[in-house]
C-alpha positions in Angstrom: 0.4 25.8 -28.8 3.4 25.0 -26.6 5.0 21.6 -26.2 3.4 21.4 -22.7 0.0 22.3 -24.1 0.3 19.6 -26.8 1.3 17.0 -24.2 -1.6 17.9 -21.9 -4.0 17.7 -24.9 -2.8 14.2 -25.7 -3.2 13.1 -22.1 -6.7 14.6 -21.9 -7.7 12.8 -25.1 -6.3 9.5 -23.8 -8.2 9.8 -20.5 -11.4 11.1 -22.1 -11.4 8.1 -24.5 -11.3 5.8 -21.5 -14.7 7.0 -20.2 -15.6 6.4 -16.6 -13.5 6.5 -13.4 -12.5 2.8 -13.3 -11.4 2.8 -16.9 -9.4 6.0 -16.3 -7.6 4.1 -13.5 -6.8 1.3 -16.0 -5.2 4.0 -18.3 -3.3 5.3 -15.3 -2.0 1.9 -14.4 -1.0 1.1 -18.0 1.0 4.4 -18.2 2.8 3.4 -15.1 3.6 0.0 -16.5 5.1 1.7 -19.6 7.6 3.8 -17.5 11.2 2.8 -18.4 13.0 1.1 -15.5 14.6 3.5 -13.0 18.3 2.9 -12.7 19.3 1.6 -9.3 21.5 4.6 -8.8 18.4 6.7 -8.4 16.7 4.3 -5.9 18.0 6.0 -2.8 17.0 8.6 -0.2 18.3 11.5 -2.2 15.7 11.0 -4.9 12.9 9.6 -2.7 9.8 11.8 -2.5 8.7 12.5 1.0 5.0 12.8 1.8 4.0 9.8 -0.3 2.4 6.8 1.3 4.3 4.5 -1.1 7.9 4.5 -2.2 8.4 7.1 -5.0 11.6 8.3 -6.6 12.0 11.2 -9.0 15.4 12.1 -10.3 16.5 15.0 -12.4 18.8 15.1 -15.4 19.7 18.7 -16.4 20.4 19.4 -20.1 22.9 22.0 -21.3 20.0 23.6 -23.3 18.1 24.4 -20.1 15.8 21.4 -20.2 15.0 19.1 -17.3 14.6 15.4 -18.0 12.9 13.5 -15.2 13.1 9.8 -14.3 10.8 8.2 -11.8 9.2 5.1 -10.4 7.1 3.9 -7.5 6.4 0.6 -5.8 2.6 1.1 -6.1 0.7 0.8 -9.4 -1.6 3.9 -9.1 1.3 6.0 -7.8 3.5 4.8 -10.6 0.8 5.9 -13.0 0.7 9.4 -11.4 4.5 9.6 -11.8 4.1 8.5 -15.5 1.5 11.3 -16.1 3.7 13.9 -14.5 6.7 12.8 -16.6 4.7 12.6 -19.8 3.6 16.2 -19.3 6.8 17.8 -17.9 10.0 15.7 -18.6 12.2 17.3 -21.2 10.7 20.7 -21.0 12.7 23.9 -20.2 13.0 24.5 -16.5 11.0 27.7 -16.7 8.1 25.9 -18.5 8.1 23.3 -15.7 8.0 25.9 -13.0 5.2 27.8 -14.7 3.2 24.8 -15.9 -0.5 24.9 -15.1 -1.2 21.4 -13.7 -5.0 21.9 -13.6 -5.1 19.1 -16.2 -4.7 16.6 -13.4 -8.2 17.5 -12.3 -9.5 17.5 -15.9 -8.3 14.0 -16.7 -10.5 12.8 -13.8 -8.0 10.9 -11.8 -7.2 13.2 -9.0 -10.8 13.4 -7.8 -10.8 9.7 -7.0 -7.5 9.7 -5.0 -7.4 9.1 -1.3 -6.3 12.0 0.8 -2.9 10.4 1.3 -2.4 9.9 -2.4 -3.4 13.5 -3.1 -0.8 14.6 -0.6 1.7 12.3 -2.3 0.8 13.8 -5.7 1.3 17.3 -4.3 4.7 16.2 -2.9 5.7 14.8 -6.4 4.8 18.1 -8.0 6.7 20.1 -5.4 9.8 17.9 -5.9 9.7 18.4 -9.7 9.2 22.2 -9.3 12.1 22.3 -6.8 14.3 20.5 -9.3 13.3 23.0 -12.0 14.1 25.9 -9.7 17.4 24.5 -8.6 18.8 23.6 -11.9 
């Protein structure tokens, strides 16, 4: 089992334990609240994710060992939770692992199915930005 697979299994267990859709949103919001504060230096246009209805920032930190640590935040609770889920699954992995990661777990945890079309577009924009960082590093 890869590190990514273990992280996904933990996320799936967390959301499965929550039960129904509304409880899963509470888990999502709680994860967002647990995100470390994003340094002000990253709250600018260079790190803002386009295509999101709310303000979202995702910033890369490249390790000498080929890993990519991600930092992120949003001004909306649900979106901040989505950022937290993506970071929990991907941050700190090797860039190749991030580029190749199967993000189907986002459907399995039962959150994506209840997102509005604009939030789904925003989630896709966040994923694209993270994969772009992994490809560029």
